C-alpha positions in Angstrom: 60.0 -20.1 193.1 61.4 -20.6 189.7 58.5 -18.7 188.2 59.3 -15.7 190.5 63.0 -15.7 189.7 62.5 -16.0 185.9 59.8 -13.3 185.6 56.9 -15.6 184.9 54.9 -14.6 187.9 51.3 -13.9 187.1 49.8 -10.7 188.5 47.1 -11.0 191.1 43.9 -12.1 189.4 41.5 -10.5 191.9 41.3 -7.2 193.8 42.3 -3.7 192.9 45.1 -2.7 190.5 48.4 -3.7 192.1 49.9 -1.0 194.2 53.3 -2.5 194.5 55.6 -4.8 192.5 57.8 -7.8 193.3 60.8 -5.7 192.4 59.8 -3.1 194.9 59.2 -5.6 197.6 62.6 -7.2 197.0 64.3 -3.8 197.1 62.8 -3.0 200.4 64.0 -6.4 201.7 67.5 -5.7 200.3 67.6 -2.4 202.2 66.8 -4.2 205.4 69.4 -6.9 204.9 72.1 -4.3 204.0 71.4 -2.4 207.2 70.7 -5.2 209.7 71.5 -8.6 208.1 69.5 -11.3 206.5 67.9 -12.5 209.7 66.1 -9.1 210.1 64.2 -9.7 206.9 60.7 -11.0 207.5 57.4 -10.6 205.6 56.1 -8.5 208.5 59.1 -6.3 208.6 59.1 -5.7 204.8 55.4 -5.0 204.9 56.0 -2.3 207.5 58.7 -0.7 205.5 56.6 -0.3 202.3 54.1 0.1 204.1 51.5 -2.5 203.3 49.9 -5.3 205.3 51.7 -8.6 205.6 48.8 -10.4 203.9 49.1 -8.0 200.9 52.7 -9.2 200.3 51.5 -12.8 200.0 49.8 -11.9 196.8 53.2 -11.3 195.3 55.6 -13.7 197.0 54.6 -16.9 198.9 57.0 -16.5 201.8 60.5 -15.5 203.1 62.4 -18.3 201.3 61.0 -17.1 197.9 61.6 -13.5 198.9 65.2 -14.2 199.7 65.7 -16.0 196.4 64.3 -12.9 194.5 66.2 -10.4 196.5 69.5 -12.4 196.1 69.3 -12.4 192.3 68.3 -8.8 192.3 71.2 -7.8 194.6 73.7 -9.7 192.5 72.6 -7.9 189.4 74.4 -8.5 186.1 78.2 -8.8 186.1 80.0 -5.6 185.0 80.8 -5.2 181.3 84.6 -5.1 180.5 86.4 -4.9 177.1 87.5 -8.3 175.8 90.7 -9.5 177.4 92.9 -12.6 177.7 91.3 -15.5 179.7 93.5 -15.0 182.8 92.8 -11.3 183.1 89.1 -11.9 182.4 88.8 -14.4 185.2 90.7 -12.3 187.7 88.5 -9.3 186.9 85.5 -11.6 187.2 86.6 -12.7 190.7 87.3 -9.2 191.9 83.9 -8.1 190.6 82.4 -11.0 192.6 84.2 -9.8 195.8 82.9 -6.3 195.2 79.4 -7.7 195.1 79.9 -9.4 198.5 81.3 -6.1 199.8 78.2 -4.3 198.7 75.8 -6.9 200.1 77.6 -9.1 202.7 74.5 -11.0 203.4 74.8 -12.7 200.0 77.4 -14.9 201.6 74.5 -16.4 203.6 71.9 -16.4 200.9 73.9 -18.0 198.1 74.7 -21.4 199.8 72.8 -24.6 199.9 70.3 -26.2 197.6 68.2 -23.4 196.0 66.8 -22.1 192.8 69.2 -20.0 190.7 68.0 -16.8 189.0 69.0 -15.3 185.6 71.5 -12.8 187.1 73.4 -15.5 189.0 73.5 -17.8 185.9 74.7 -14.8 183.9 77.7 -14.5 186.3 78.4 -18.1 185.8 78.1 -17.9 182.1 80.5 -14.9 182.0 83.1 -16.7 184.1 82.9 -19.8 181.8 83.0 -17.7 178.8 86.5 -16.5 179.7 87.7 -20.1 179.3 86.0 -20.8 176.0 88.6 -21.9 173.5 91.1 -22.7 176.3 91.2 -26.4 175.5 89.6 -27.3 178.9 86.5 -29.4 178.8 83.2 -28.2 180.3 83.8 -29.9 183.6 87.2 -28.4 183.9 85.8 -25.0 183.1 83.1 -25.2 185.7 85.5 -26.6 188.3 87.9 -23.8 187.7 85.1 -21.3 188.3 84.0 -23.1 191.4 87.6 -23.0 192.9 87.9 -19.3 192.1 84.5 -18.5 193.5 85.3 -20.6 196.6 88.5 -18.6 197.3 86.6 -15.3 196.9 83.9 -16.5 199.3 86.5 -17.6 201.9 88.3 -14.3 201.9 85.0 -12.4 202.0 83.7 -14.5 204.9 86.8 -13.7 206.8 87.2 -10.1 206.1 83.7 -8.6 205.7 81.4 -7.5 208.4 77.9 -9.0 208.1 75.2 -6.6 209.4 73.6 -8.1 212.5 76.2 -10.9 212.5 79.9 -11.5 212.6 82.5 -8.8 212.4 85.2 -9.1 209.7 88.8 -9.5 210.5 91.4 -8.0 208.1 94.9 -9.5 207.7 96.1 -6.4 209.5 93.9 -7.4 212.5 95.4 -10.9 212.4 98.9 -9.6 212.2 98.4 -7.3 215.0 97.1 -10.1 217.2 99.9 -12.5 216.3 102.5 -9.7 216.9 101.2 -9.2 220.4 101.1 -12.9 221.2 104.5 -13.7 219.7 106.2 -10.8 221.3 106.3 -13.1 224.4 106.0 -16.5 222.8 108.5 -16.3 219.9 110.6 -19.2 221.1 107.5 -21.4 221.3 106.5 -20.7 217.7 109.8 -19.9 215.9 108.8 -20.5 212.4 105.6 -18.4 212.8 107.7 -15.6 214.4 110.2 -15.7 211.5 107.5 -15.5 208.9 105.8 -12.7 210.6 109.1 -10.8 210.8 109.3 -10.6 207.0 105.5 -10.2 206.3 105.5 -6.4 206.6 103.8 -4.8 203.7 102.0 -7.9 202.5 98.8 -7.5 204.6 95.4 -7.6 202.9 96.8 -9.3 199.8 95.3 -12.8 200.4 92.6 -12.3 197.8 94.8 -11.5 194.9 97.7 -13.8 196.0 95.3 -16.7 196.1 93.7 -15.8 192.8 97.1 -15.6 191.1 98.1 -19.0 192.4 94.8 -20.6 191.3 95.2 -19.0 187.9 98.8 -20.3 187.7 97.4 -23.8 188.2 94.8 -23.3 185.5 97.4 -22.0 183.1 99.5 -25.0 183.6 96.5 -27.2 182.8 95.7 -25.2 179.7 99.3 -25.5 178.6 99.2 -29.2 179.1 96.1 -29.5 177.0 97.8 -27.7 174.1 100.9 -29.9 174.2 
């Protein structure tokens, strides 16, 4: 699997000149996952979309697990380039770019968990995030942990709010607010604190992503300041 991800796959040694590429196979699989979800991706289905025989695909990729690894790294792509900026702004931009990637390919929320091989694009994302904290005074472990906390927040909001093709339906903060308003209209006395909070929450819907990022970055800033004292 590592050889596939890092471009060291050897071309088929026998048979006619290759009529397809691993990149082309992965892109066909990505199109299926974008439209119908990750569960819809199978070697048979991808072969039918190209169209080639299922057995022909095995000359390029051993099976679905390896295909998912390749299509995940390809779908992530390289992080967008931005002008150099202070660490806090750089990390927030990195996080928002990551969320945008999940918006484009929601199935990445499923394919980027668990023990798996990491490809060059995904490692470039990690490197770009850590780069923002270079010279901050944080040690390597603290830099990586900071990135993990930020990525975890982004993932949590994305899992809640994005609709996965063929899977769960996303729920926005507006949806949650509407549901709470309906329930609390008859149950305010039972949940007084929640009712009071909801009464002053107007206009703050769908701000959970940036609110959480700002609070995480506040904490990292305190740690950086402490390192410099």
